[in-house]
C-alpha positions, -999 to +999 in steps of 0.1 A: +568-335+248+572-358+277+584-355+312+579-379+342+562-355+366+528-343+378+521-328+344+517-362+329+543-360+302+551-396+310+570-422+291+546-451+296+554-463+331+524-484+337+497-479+364+508-447+379+510-431+344+476-443+336+462-430+368+478-396+363+464-394+328+429-401+341+433-373+366+445-349+339+416-358+316+390-354+344+405-321+355+405-308+320+369-320+314+358-299+343+380-268+340+380-263+302+342-256+299+343-233+329+373-213+315+356-210+281+323-199+297+340-172+318+359-161+287+327-158+268+311-137+296+342-115+297+342-081+314+350-077+351+343-114+359+370-124+334+395-098+347+388-109+383+395-145+375+428-135+357+438-115+387+431-143+411+450-168+389+480-144+387+479-140+425+480-178+428+510-180+404+529-154+424+522-174+456+536-206+440+566-188+425+574-172+459+569-205+478+593-221+453+620-194+452+619-184+488+612-218+503+580-204+519+550-182+511+564-151+529+537-125+532+563-097+534+575-106+499+541-115+485+522-083+496+537-058+471+531-082+443+496-090+453+487-054+457+502-046+423+483-074+406+450-063+422+455-027+411+466-038+376+435-059+372+414-029+383+431-006+358+425-031+330+388-031+339+388+007+339+404+008+305+438+020+316+462-005+301+494+015+305+487+020+342+484-018+346+518-022+331+531+004+354+517-013+385+534-046+376+567-027+372+563-010+406+552-042+423+583-060+410+606-032+422+590-031+456+591-069+460+628-068+453+634-040+478+615-059+505+639-088+501+669-065+501+657-051+535+654-086+550+681-098+574+710-116+556+701-149+573+666-148+558+674-141+521+701-151+497+717-123+476+699-135+445+665-136+463+656-100+454+659-108+417+637-139+420+611-120+440+609-093+413+609-119+385+579-136+402+558-104+400+568-099+363+559-136+356+526-134+374+519-100+358+524-114+324+498-141+332+474-113+340+481-088+313+482-112+284+447-127+285+430-098+302+442-071+278+435-093+248+400-100+260+394-063+266+394-057+229+356-054+223+355-067+187+382-094+185+389-102+221+368-134+224+381-148+191+417-141+201+413-160+234+396-189+217+423-190+191+449-190+219+431-218+239+429-240+208+465-235+199+480-239+233+457-267+246+460-288+215+498-283+215+499-297+250+476-326+242+493-336+210+527-332+226+517-356+254+504-383+231+530-380+203+558-381+229+541-410+247+535-431+215+564-422+193+591-414+219+626-408+204+654-384+211+652-359+239+644-323+233+664-307+261+676-333+286+693-309+310+660-290+316+634-317+312+649-351+306+619-368+290+605-343+267+610-355+231+614-340+197+585-362+185+563-346+212+574-311+203+568-315+166+535-333+171+523-306+195+533-279+170+514-296+142+483-302+163+483-267+178+487-250+145+459-270+129+436-263+159+444-225+159+437-222+121+405-242+125+391-219+152+402-188+132+385-201+101+353-209+120+353-174+134+355-158+100+391-146+103+407-138+069+443-143+057+447-178+073+483-179+061+493-152+085+471-168+112+491-200+106+523-181+111+510-167+144+499-202+155+533-216+147+550-189+168+526-192+197+528-230+198+566-228+199+564-202+226+539-222+246+564-251+246+592-227+255+571-216+285+568-252+296+606-255+294+611-223+313+589-235+342+608-268+341+640-249+344+627-229+374+616-261+391+649-277+384+668-247+398+650-251+431+648-289+431+610-291+430+589-317+412+559-294+410+548-259+421+516-269+438+487-293+443+457-272+433+448-291+400+446-329+402+468-345+377+485-312+367+499-298+400+498-261+406+487-231+385+522-226+372+522-262+360+490-257+341+494-222+328+531-220+320+527-224+282+495-204+280+510-175+300+540-171+277+519-175+245+492-151+257+517-124+266+536-128+233+502-125+215+495-093+234+528-078+225+523-086+188+488-071+189+500-040+207+528-034+182+503-035+153+472-019+168+481-004+202+466-011+235+430-003+223+427-033+199+455-058+207+434-088+197+427-072+163+464-066+159+469-103+165+442-116+141+435-091+114+463-088+087 
């Protein structure tokens, strides 16, 4: 997939594109090992990092949707995310889901209580949606990693699938080009990028699963296909939100990528979907096992 913004899904526009690519590669080279190391450590450190990242996503979403980082709107969501992260660490997954739901409701009510000249009628829905979106970014990876037996393998499988999907989508879209995937949402994403990303992501996910001793690789391949597609859908969803509010990016935190939403959009959706699949098969106690063991 390609798009001409801070994410670097470019169409070959010369120097600026090359410079942005260098920034993306440099940022990834620094961040990826750090993320993997924190994931390997797991425990409260991992849950804390997920909670902070979710708080940053909520800040970016609120800044985008409300036009400013209004503390009155952010506070219910931030408190909910903090408590949800604590409940995950304490082994209370259902309470963490409940906190996200309560935080979303309170954020919407805060906006409803604002004077009419400070909030549009639809602002309450966007405020609540921001808490749900950020909450998904916390619950997905944190609850999967909390699985003591399969949590680490599940996260490494997700990293490989989503990251390689993104990398192959960029290069296939850049080199091959071709018809646009969804011009009204992201004008320069291409079908060649989408297909190339899918193939690369599935191959990477299966490779990690095989190296980790996971059996029934056929089903793992099906999971990788689903998660790669959902990761790309998450990218499109974030593009749609940015387009709705006329924004090029959601932040500036990560050089070459933009904000946390810009970097985590696909992973967020894929990780939450993986969690739901795992929970449906093995419950909240072993969601990573439910994802990987068939």
